[in-house]
C-alpha positions in Angstrom: -18.6 -27.7 -14.9 -17.7 -27.0 -11.2 -14.1 -27.3 -12.1 -14.7 -24.3 -14.3 -16.6 -22.7 -12.2 -14.1 -22.8 -9.3 -11.0 -21.9 -11.6 -13.1 -18.3 -13.2 -14.0 -18.1 -9.2 -10.4 -17.8 -8.4 -9.7 -15.3 -11.4 -12.6 -13.2 -10.0 -10.9 -13.0 -6.5 -7.4 -12.1 -7.8 -9.5 -9.2 -10.0 -11.1 -8.0 -6.7 -7.8 -8.0 -4.9 -5.6 -5.9 -7.9 -8.9 -3.8 -8.4 -8.4 -1.4 -5.6 -4.8 -0.5 -5.6 -5.0 0.2 -9.3 -8.0 2.1 -8.7 -6.1 4.3 -6.1 -3.5 5.0 -8.4 -5.1 6.2 -11.4 -7.6 8.2 -9.2 -5.7 9.7 -6.5 -6.2 12.1 -4.1 -9.0 14.7 -5.0 -7.6 17.6 -6.8 -7.7 20.5 -4.6 -6.0 22.9 -7.3 -8.6 23.1 -9.6 -9.9 26.3 -8.8 -6.6 27.9 -8.1 -5.7 31.3 -9.2 -3.6 31.6 -12.8 -2.2 34.7 -12.9 -0.5 35.8 -16.0 3.1 34.7 -16.4 5.7 36.7 -17.2 8.9 35.0 -18.8 11.7 33.6 -16.7 14.7 31.8 -18.0 14.8 28.5 -19.5 11.0 28.3 -20.9 9.2 28.6 -17.5 7.7 31.7 -15.9 7.2 32.9 -12.3 4.7 35.2 -11.0 5.9 37.8 -9.1 4.0 39.6 -6.2 3.2 43.5 -7.2 4.0 46.4 -5.0 1.8 47.1 -1.8 -2.1 47.9 -3.2 -5.5 46.9 -2.3 -4.9 43.1 -2.3 -2.1 43.6 -0.3 -4.5 45.1 2.4 -6.6 42.1 2.3 -3.6 39.5 2.6 -2.8 41.5 5.3 -5.9 41.1 7.0 -6.5 37.4 6.6 -2.9 36.5 7.2 -3.4 38.7 11.1 -6.8 37.0 11.2 -5.7 33.1 10.4 -2.0 32.8 10.7 -0.3 35.6 12.7 -1.3 33.4 15.8 1.4 30.5 15.3 3.7 32.1 12.3 4.4 35.7 14.5 3.0 39.1 13.1 6.6 39.5 12.3 6.7 36.0 10.1 9.7 35.1 12.3 7.9 32.4 14.3 6.5 31.3 17.5 6.6 28.4 19.5 3.1 26.9 17.7 4.8 27.6 14.1 8.1 28.0 12.0 9.2 31.4 10.5 8.1 32.0 7.4 11.1 34.0 6.4 13.2 30.4 4.9 10.4 28.2 4.0 10.2 29.3 0.6 8.6 32.6 0.3 5.2 32.9 -1.7 5.6 30.0 -3.3 5.2 28.1 0.0 2.4 30.1 1.1 1.0 29.2 -2.1 1.5 25.3 -1.9 0.2 25.0 1.5 -2.8 27.4 1.3 -4.2 25.8 -2.4 -3.4 22.1 -1.2 -5.9 22.7 1.7 -2.8 22.2 4.3 -3.1 25.2 6.2 -4.3 26.8 7.9 -4.7 23.8 10.7 -7.3 23.7 13.7 -4.6 23.2 16.5 -0.5 23.5 16.6 0.0 19.8 16.7 -2.4 18.8 14.1 -0.5 17.3 11.3 -1.0 19.1 7.9 -3.1 16.9 5.4 -3.9 17.7 1.9 -7.8 18.7 1.5 -9.6 21.1 0.1 -8.4 24.8 0.0 -9.8 26.8 3.0 -9.7 29.7 1.3 -11.2 31.0 -2.2 -8.6 31.8 -5.0 -8.4 35.5 -4.4 -7.8 35.3 -0.8 -5.0 32.8 -1.4 -3.5 35.4 -3.7 -3.8 38.0 -1.7 -2.3 36.1 1.6 0.4 34.8 -1.0 1.3 38.1 -2.2 1.3 39.9 1.2 4.1 37.3 2.6 5.9 36.8 -0.2 6.3 40.9 -0.3 7.3 41.0 3.3 9.7 38.1 3.3 11.1 38.8 0.4 10.7 36.0 -2.0 7.5 37.0 -4.3 8.3 34.1 -6.9 5.7 31.5 -7.4 7.1 29.4 -10.5 5.0 28.2 -12.9 6.4 25.9 -15.4 6.0 25.5 -19.1 3.8 22.5 -19.6 4.2 20.6 -23.1 3.2 17.5 -24.5 6.0 16.6 -27.3 7.3 13.1 -26.9 11.1 14.9 -26.6 10.0 16.5 -23.6 8.0 13.7 -22.1 10.7 11.4 -22.6 13.5 13.8 -20.7 10.7 14.3 -18.0 10.5 10.5 -17.5 14.1 10.4 -17.4 14.5 12.9 -14.9 11.6 11.7 -12.9 12.9 8.3 -12.4 16.1 9.8 -11.4 14.8 12.1 -8.7 11.4 11.3 -7.8 10.2 7.6 -8.4 11.6 6.4 -5.4 9.3 8.1 -3.4 7.0 9.1 -5.2 6.6 5.6 -7.3 7.0 4.7 -11.0 3.6 6.3 -11.8 3.2 8.8 -9.1 0.8 7.0 -6.5 3.2 7.9 -3.4 4.6 5.3 -1.3 6.3 5.0 2.7 9.7 6.3 2.5 10.3 5.2 6.4 10.2 6.2 9.4 6.5 6.9 9.8 6.6 9.2 6.9 4.6 8.6 3.2 5.7 10.3 -0.2 1.8 11.7 -1.1 0.3 10.5 -4.3 1.1 12.7 -7.3 -2.4 11.9 -8.7 -3.6 14.1 -9.7 -1.7 17.3 -9.3 -1.2 20.3 -11.7 2.0 21.7 -13.2 2.3 24.9 -10.1 2.2 22.1 -7.4 5.2 19.9 -8.8 7.1 23.1 -9.3 6.6 24.9 -6.0 7.2 21.2 -4.1 10.5 20.8 -5.5 11.7 24.4 -4.7 10.6 24.5 -1.1 11.3 20.9 -0.1 8.0 20.2 2.1 8.1 17.5 4.8 11.0 14.9 4.1 11.5 15.8 0.3 14.7 17.6 -0.6 14.8 20.9 -2.1 15.2 20.6 -6.1 16.2 24.1 -7.2 19.1 25.9 -7.8 21.6 25.5 -10.6 21.4 22.0 -10.4 17.7 21.8 -11.4 17.0 24.9 -13.6 13.9 25.6 -14.9 13.6 23.9 -18.0 14.0 20.5 -16.1 11.5 21.5 -13.8 9.4 22.1 -16.5 9.7 18.6 -18.5 9.2 16.9 -14.7 5.9 18.7 -14.2 5.0 17.8 -17.8 5.8 14.3 -17.5 4.1 14.1 -14.0 0.8 15.5 -15.7 0.5 12.7 -17.8 0.9 10.0 -14.8 -2.5 8.1 -13.8 -3.8 8.1 -17.2 -3.0 4.6 -18.5 -0.6 6.5 -21.4 2.4 5.2 -19.7 1.3 1.5 -18.8 2.2 -0.1 -22.1 3.5 -3.4 -20.7 -0.2 -5.0 -19.2 -2.0 -4.6 -16.4 -0.5 -2.1 -14.3 -1.3 -3.5 -10.7 -1.8 0.3 -9.0 2.2 1.1 -10.0 3.4 -0.2 -6.6 6.5 -1.8 -7.9 8.6 -4.7 -8.3 7.4 -6.4 -4.2 3.6 -6.0 -5.1 4.3 -7.0 -9.0 6.6 -10.0 -7.7 3.6 -11.1 -5.5 1.0 -11.5 -7.7 3.3 -12.8 -10.2 4.5 -15.9 -8.2 2.1 -16.0 -5.2 -1.0 -15.5 -7.0 -0.8 -16.0 -10.4 1.6 -18.7 -9.8 -0.8 -20.2 -7.6 -3.9 -20.2 -9.4 -1.9 -22.0 -12.0 -1.1 -25.1 -9.6 -4.5 -25.2 -8.5 -5.8 -25.2 -11.8 -3.6 -28.1 -12.9 -4.4 -30.0 -10.1 -8.4 -29.6 -11.0 -8.1 -30.5 -14.4 -5.1 -32.8 -14.0 -5.1 -36.6 -14.7 -5.2 -39.1 -11.6 -4.4 -42.4 -11.6 -6.2 -45.1 -8.9 -4.3 -48.1 -7.9 -7.1 -51.4 -7.7 -6.0 -55.0 -6.7 -7.2 -57.7 -9.1 -6.5 -61.4 -8.8 -3.9 -60.3 -6.1 -2.1 -58.0 -8.8 -2.3 -54.5 -8.8 -3.6 -52.3 -12.0 -3.6 -48.7 -12.8 -6.5 -47.5 -14.1 -6.8 -44.2 -15.6 -9.4 -41.9 -14.5 -9.8 -38.6 -16.0 -10.2 -36.0 -13.3 
C-alpha cells in the first residue's frame, strides 16, 4: 500500500509541475481590448475591411486636446518625435496609435520606461478620437479590420500561414516565447482580430512587418481567424498540451520526468533476490518486493 501511495504521489507532483504552464497558455494575459471601439467597417479588397478616419470634426478636436495633454511631450506637437519619443509619421499611422492605446502600452509614465501590455488608460471614445486625429495628421488613417471566419478551410489555411510566419516566435499555440537578446514574443492569448492585423501591419518591437503585396488582406484575415482559436483546446488533439512550450519542454517531460517515474515505479514493485548462506552453499530465495 505504501508503494502505491508513493507512485500516486509522484504522479501528483508531475501534474503540479505541468499545470502552471498549461494554465498560462490557456488563460494568457488578460485581454485589454474587450472594450475597444468597433467602428462600422468599410469594404476593402480581399474580404477584409478597414476603418478610415473622417474629416475634421468634433471628435477630432477632442483627439487633438488629448494628444497634446498626453502624447506631444514625447512625440512632439508636429508628430516628428523628440529625444524622449519616436516620430509618429513612420510607425504605422492610425493602426499603430490604436494598437498601443488599446493594449495599454501607451502612454508611459517616463521616457525610459518599457511599454507593457495592460489595461487601457483611455476609454474607447478617447482612443478613437486620438487615433483619428493622429492618423489624419500623419496621412495614414487605415485601421485594419480583418474578416473573422470559422469555416474549416479558412482555419486550415490560417494555421499553415501562422506556422510559417508566427509560430517560431509566438509558439505553436500562441503562448509566447523568448526570442533571444533579452526579448520575448508576447502571448497571443487572448487577443482580438484587429490587434493581430494591426501588429502585422506595424511590426511592433522586434516583430517584422507582415504587410504589402506579400501579405494581402485575405491572408491577414485567415491568420487572425486561426489565432482566435488558440488557447481554446480545440487544437490540442494529441493529448496533454504542456502549455504548448514546444519540443524542448515536451522532451523534458517525456524523458526526464515521465521515464524517471516509470523507472522509479519499476524499482518499487519489481522482484528482488537475496543471497542466503546454508550449509556452506549460497541459495537464492526470491522475495516479493
